[in-house]
N, C-alpha and C positions, 0 to 999 in steps of 0.2 A: 646294373642299377647303381644308385649313389652309395656312398660309404655305409650309412646307416641302413639304407634300403637293402643292401646285400646281407647285412647282419640280421635285419628283421624279416627278411623275405619269407612269405608264406607260400603254401602250395597253391599254384594257379593253373588254370586250364586256358591256354591261349586259343582264341577264336579267330578264324579267318573272316574278315569283314565283307559284307555285301550290303547293298541298299535295303535288302529285305530284312536285315537284322536290326534296323533302327528301332529302338524301343524294346529290344529283346531283354531277357533276364540277364542280370549281371553274373558273369562267370567267375567263380572263385570268391564271390562275396560272402562274407561272414554274416550270420544272423545278427540282427540289431541287438538281440537280447544278450549277446555275449558269445563270441565266436570261439570255436575250438582252435581255429587257425590263427587267431589274433595273438600278437606278441605284447606282453605287459611292458609299458613304459614306466608306470608308477602306480601306486594304489588308485584304482578307479579310472585309469587311463590305459587304453590299448591301441595298437597300431596294426593295420592290415593293408595289403596291396591287392588290387584286383584289376582285371581287364574288362573294359566296357565296349562291346561291339556297337558301332554307330554307322550312320549312312556313309560317312567319309573315311571309314577305317576304324581300326581298334584304338581306343584311348586307354591309357594306363593311369589308374587313380591310386592315390595315397590317402588313407582314411584314418582319422583318430576318433575313437569313441570315448566319451567323457561322462562318467557317472557323477552328476551334480549332487546326488544324495550322500556321496561318500564324504565324511567329515574332513578327510585330508585333502580334498580337491577344492581349488578355488580358480575362478576365471576372471581375468581383468584385461583392460586395454594395454597393449604395448605401444609406447610412443617414445620419441627421443628426449622428452622433457619440454619441448616447445611445439606449438601447433604448426608453425611454419618451419619445419625441419624434417630431414629424412635420414634413415639409416637402414642397412640390411636387416631382415627379420632375425637372422642369427644373432647379430649384435644387440638388437632390441630384447631378445629373449635372454641372452646371457647377462646383460646389464641388470635385469630384474630378477634373475634366478628362476626363470620359467623352465619347466621340464619339456614343454612343447609349445608350438604356436604356428600361426599362418599369417599371411599378409591381410590387410584390412580394406579400407575404403578406396574408391577412386579419388584422384587428386589433380590439382593444378600442376600438371607436369611440364607445360610449355607455354610460351607467350608469343609465338610467331605471328599471331594476329595483331599484336600490339607492340611493334618494334620499340626497343628501348625500355620496355616495362619489364621488371624482374618477375620471373615466375616464383610463386611463393612456396610451392610444395605442399600447401595445406590442402586438407581433404574437403570433399564436396559436402558431406553430411554432418550431422551433429556428432560430437564425441564426448563421452563421459568416462573418467578414469577414477577408480576407487571412490565413487560417489561424488566426485568433483566435476562440475561442468566445464569443459574446455572450450567449446565452440558450438555455434548454431549452424544451420544449413544455408547454403547459397540458394538463390532463386533457381527454379527448375531449368530455365534457359541458359544458365551459367555453368551447368555441370559439365564434367569430362566423363567419357565412358560411352557405352552404347545407349541407344534410346531407351527411355524408361517404359516399362509395360503400362498399358492403360490403367488409370486409377491409382498409380503410385506417384510418389514425389521424393524430392531430395530430403524431406524431413523423416522418411522411413528409417527405422533402425532395427538392428538385432542387438539384444543385450541380455544380461542377467540381473534380476532385481535383488534387493536386499533380503528377499525371501529365498534366494539361491535357485530361483526358477527362471529358465530361459523364456523369452517372449519376443514377439514382434510388435511394434507400435510405432507411432510417430512421436518425435520430440520437437517441441516448439519453444521459441524464445518468449519469455515473459519479462519485459523490462521497460524502463522509462528513464527520461531525463527530466529533472525538476530544477527550476530556477525561480527567481522572484517574479518573472513574467508568466510563469505557468509550468505545465507539464506536458510533455509530448512522448509518444511511444518510441522505444528503441527498435530500430529495424535490423540490426545486425550485431553479432558478437564474435569477435576473433575469426572472421571469415573473409576469404579472398575476394568476394563480390557482394556488394550491398544492393539492395533493391533501389531502383530509381526513386529519388526524392527523399531518401531516408537518412538517418543518423546511425552509425555503428560505433560500438565500444570496442577498444582494444586494450588488453591488460598485459601484465607480465607473461601470461601463458602464451601469448602470440609469438614472442621472440623479437629478433632485431631486424627482420626482413622488412623492406619498403612496404608501406601501406597504400601506395599508388594504385595497385591492381584492384583494390576495393572499389574504385570509382570508374572502372572500365566495363564496357559492355552494357547491356540492358537486361531486364528481366526475361526477355524472350530471345535475345540474340547475343551470344557470348562474344562474337567478333565485332560488335558495334564499337565505335571509337570511344576513347576515355572521355569522361565528362570534363568540360572546361569550367564548370561552375562548382568549385569544391572549397571546403574550409575545414581547418583542423583546430581543435581546442584541447589543450592539455590541462587536466584537473588533478591536482595533488592534495590529498587530505581534505577533500571537499571544497577547494577553491581553485578558480582558474588561475594558472600561472603563466600561460603563454598561448598565443594564437598564430596561425599561419594560413596563407592562401591555398597551399597545396599540402597534401599528405606527406609526412616525413618517414624516417626510418630510425632504427636504433633500439637498444634494449629499453624496455619500460619497467620502471621501478615498481616494487610490490605495492607501494601506497599511491600509485598513479594510474589513472585511466586516460587514454587518448580518445577523443571523440572525433570521428571523421564524418563529414556531411557532404552530400551531393545534391545539387539542384535545390529543391525546397528544404532539404535537411541542411544544406549549407546556409541558406538564408536564416534558418532558426539559430544556427550556431553563431552567426555574425552579430546576433543581439547580445551575446555574452561579453563581459568585459573582464580584463585582468583584475583579480582580487574578488570577484563576485563568487558567492557561494552557489555551488551546484551539486545536486545529488544524483548519483547514477545507480540504478538498481537493475540487476539482471539475474535470471535463473532459467534453467532448462526444465521443462515440464513434459511429462508423458501425456499424449493426447487422450488415451483411453484408460490406461491402468492407474490405479491409485497407489501402486507400489513403486517407490522410487527405484531407479536403476542404480545398481552398483557400478556397472560398466555398460556402455552402449557404443556401437560403431555403425556408420552409415553404409549404404549399399542400396539394394532394392529387393522386395519380396518376390518369390517365384511360386510359392505354394502355401496355402493356409488350410488347416484342418484336412489335409490329405487331398486337396483339390488344387491342381495347377491353376494359376491365374490365367484368365483369357488373354489372348494376343501375345503370348510368349514367342520370341523369335525362334523359328525352326529352320533358318536358312544359313546363318553365319556361324561357322564353327571356329572355335578358338580354344586355347589353354585356359582353364577356368579355376576359380576358387569359390567354394560355397560353404555355408554353415546351415545346419538344420537341428531340429530338436524333436523329441518324442516324449512319451510317458509324462504328459502334463508339464512339460518343461524341465523334467528331472534328468533327462539324458540328452547329451549334445553330440552331434556328428559334424566333423570337419573334413572337408574334401579338397584336395589339391591335385590337379591333373599334371602328369609328367610332360615336360617340354622337350624331351629328347627327339631327335629328328624323325624317328619311326613312329612317334605318337603325336607329332606337333599339330596334326589336323584338329585335334581336340573334339569338342562337343558344342552343339548349339545350346542355347539357354533351355529350350524345351527338353533337350536330351539330358542336360544336367539335372533338371527338375525330376525327370523320371528316374534318374540314377539315385537321387537323394530319397526318393520314395522307396526304391528297392532296398536302400540301406536302413530303412525304418523311420525316416524322418516324416513327421506329420506337418511340419512347417519348414519351409526352406527359404534361404536368403542368399542373393548373389553378392559376392565381394569382387574386388578388382581382379582382373585376370591378365592374360598375355605375359609380358616380361615380368610382371609383378608377382605372379603366382609362385609361392614359396611355402613349403611346410618343413618345419624343423622339429627335432626331438633329441633328448639326451639319453644315450644308452647307459645301462647300469654301470656305475663306477666312473663315468666320464665327468670331466670338469666343465665341459661345454657341449652345446647342442651340435648336431650335424644336420646338414641339409638332406632331406629325404628324396626330394624330386630333382629332376634336372630343370633348372630355370631355362625358359625358352631363349633367353638372350645370351646364354652361355655362362652367366654369373648372376649372383643375386643383384636385383635392382634395389637401390635405396627407396624405402617407402615411408610415409608419415605415420602409419599406425598399423596395428594388427591385433589379433586375439591371442592372448597368452594363457597357457594352462599351468597352474602352479600346484605343487604337492608339498605338504608339510603338516606339522602338528596342528 
């Protein structure tokens, strides 16, 4: 096992896999209520390893249980400081002082379909860190990752509210652009793909990466060509200071918002003149809950109230990362599969969902997997976290965000 895995290793019973074992009980799994075999990472945070028999072989899982009732425990988004940026999970955790963490949302990893266009590294879904909204969701047809289960969307998130309870919900953008000519809705916020015909806002949280990708593809086809009808307006301290026919790049100052429009949105922006007053408003709002999120990360739901979502994929096996919760949102479970060659077959989404249920999760949510799957934790007395699982690519993949677990007064 990995360095910390060897240190933290619990008693396991290895199972020989066969097709008949798919969906069988987890061997070596610790009870969700607090396992005798679990190793303490920090107050309210424990770590366990277990083998999961599946249709295509035994998968090996690394599990963190987090007690959100513990006053010393806090959970927040890990990210490199900008939306369009990536770093390994271990670096993200160490830079924030987290005691443990996993990778987060699926992201814009490549742009082979649009030669010459820079991949942004930005995530698919919404992101909220320490109560601050970082970005909204791209259209469903623009996402990276496996097909969404029926009834889900890129707006779905897992997160923890200001009430310290975990929950699943959707997060939507509530925003507008206002000028002397009128007010129109904002269609995007710091996201790598804008809805056709919309205007998107980019702030200093985006970073310096090119904004061209935001005008490529369509709401239903990620590979569609980039729009030829675009316009960009830079607003500083409430006034237009410059315009351009194509989206640009570079760091955006704290007092500045860059508006990017495509098609109908571009035509709206062309009505603005340098020196004109413009108001831009944006906030991220939970669809159902009235409790604001302290942190939220994108992905897609697999199970709610103990019932797996219909239509979950039960054919494609892969290394996976997932998060779940129980006890009315007061206990969180984080799972990362091992990517070592003997375990690389992984699990299907349906199998991961069953595994989360056996771990005690009542609601479960899929995060990015494959080469992104990474779990880290800090052993007692160490100055830095160690990687618990074997990343399937042989080394940590830089990712745009993750879930961080913090311990302190």
